[in-house]
C-alpha positions as CSV (number, residue, x, y, z in Angstrom):
1,X,131.7,214.5,198.1
2,X,132.0,213.7,201.8
3,X,132.3,216.5,204.3
4,X,134.6,216.2,207.2
5,X,133.3,216.9,210.7
6,X,135.4,218.5,213.5
7,X,136.9,216.0,215.9
8,X,134.6,217.4,218.7
9,X,131.5,216.1,216.8
10,X,132.7,212.5,216.7
11,X,130.9,210.3,219.0
12,X,131.7,206.8,220.0
13,X,129.1,204.3,221.1
14,X,131.7,202.3,223.0
15,X,134.2,203.0,225.7
16,X,137.6,204.0,224.4
17,X,139.3,201.0,226.0
18,X,136.7,198.4,224.8
19,X,137.7,196.4,221.7
20,X,135.1,196.2,218.9
21,X,134.8,195.2,215.3
22,X,134.7,197.7,212.5
23,X,131.6,197.7,210.3
24,X,132.1,195.9,206.9
25,X,133.2,198.1,204.0
26,X,130.6,199.6,201.8
27,X,131.1,198.2,198.2
28,X,129.7,201.4,196.8
29,X,132.6,203.4,198.3
30,X,135.3,201.3,196.8
31,X,137.8,202.9,194.4
32,X,137.4,201.4,190.9
33,X,140.6,199.9,189.8
34,X,141.7,197.1,187.4
35,X,144.9,195.1,187.8
36,X,146.2,193.8,184.5
37,X,146.4,190.0,184.5
38,X,150.2,190.1,183.9
39,X,150.7,192.3,186.9
40,X,148.5,190.0,189.0
41,X,150.6,187.0,187.9
42,X,153.8,188.9,188.8
43,X,152.4,189.7,192.3
44,X,151.3,186.1,192.8
45,X,154.7,184.8,191.7
46,X,156.5,187.1,194.1
47,X,154.1,186.0,196.9
48,X,154.5,182.3,196.0
49,X,158.3,182.6,195.9
50,X,158.4,184.4,199.2
51,X,156.1,181.8,200.8
52,X,158.4,179.0,199.5
53,X,161.3,180.7,201.2
54,X,162.9,181.9,198.0
55,X,163.7,185.6,198.0
56,X,164.0,186.9,194.5
57,X,167.3,188.8,193.8
58,X,167.3,192.2,192.2
59,X,168.7,190.5,189.1
60,X,165.7,188.1,188.8
61,X,163.4,190.9,187.7
62,X,163.7,190.1,184.0
63,X,163.0,186.4,184.6
64,X,159.9,187.2,186.8
65,X,158.6,189.6,184.1
66,X,159.0,187.0,181.4
67,X,157.4,184.3,183.5
68,X,154.5,186.7,184.3
69,X,153.9,187.1,180.6
70,X,153.2,183.4,180.1
71,X,149.6,182.1,180.0
72,X,147.6,181.5,183.2
73,X,147.8,177.7,182.8
74,X,151.7,177.8,182.8
75,X,151.6,180.2,185.7
76,X,149.3,178.0,187.7
77,X,151.6,175.0,187.2
78,X,154.6,177.1,188.3
79,X,152.9,178.2,191.5
80,X,151.7,174.6,192.2
81,X,155.3,173.4,191.8
82,X,156.7,176.1,194.1
83,X,154.0,175.4,196.8
84,X,154.9,171.7,196.7
85,X,158.6,172.5,197.0
86,X,158.0,174.9,199.9
């Protein structure tokens, strides 16, 4: 478990007004999570629709859920068509 240090103990090796890059994340500190493929397809479909300028309506939820349940090959074709249309 990581212990927190008081703010007074924090030291910066750069000036406060100087811009700098953050160090890359440590893969060992990542939170383990798994996104179900159907959920990933749903998120991808929302992103593809939005990028194509098509805002899903609240009533479109059932259609998006059913489309997300289709196999990856069908979903890839659907995204390709939407990208081509947008």
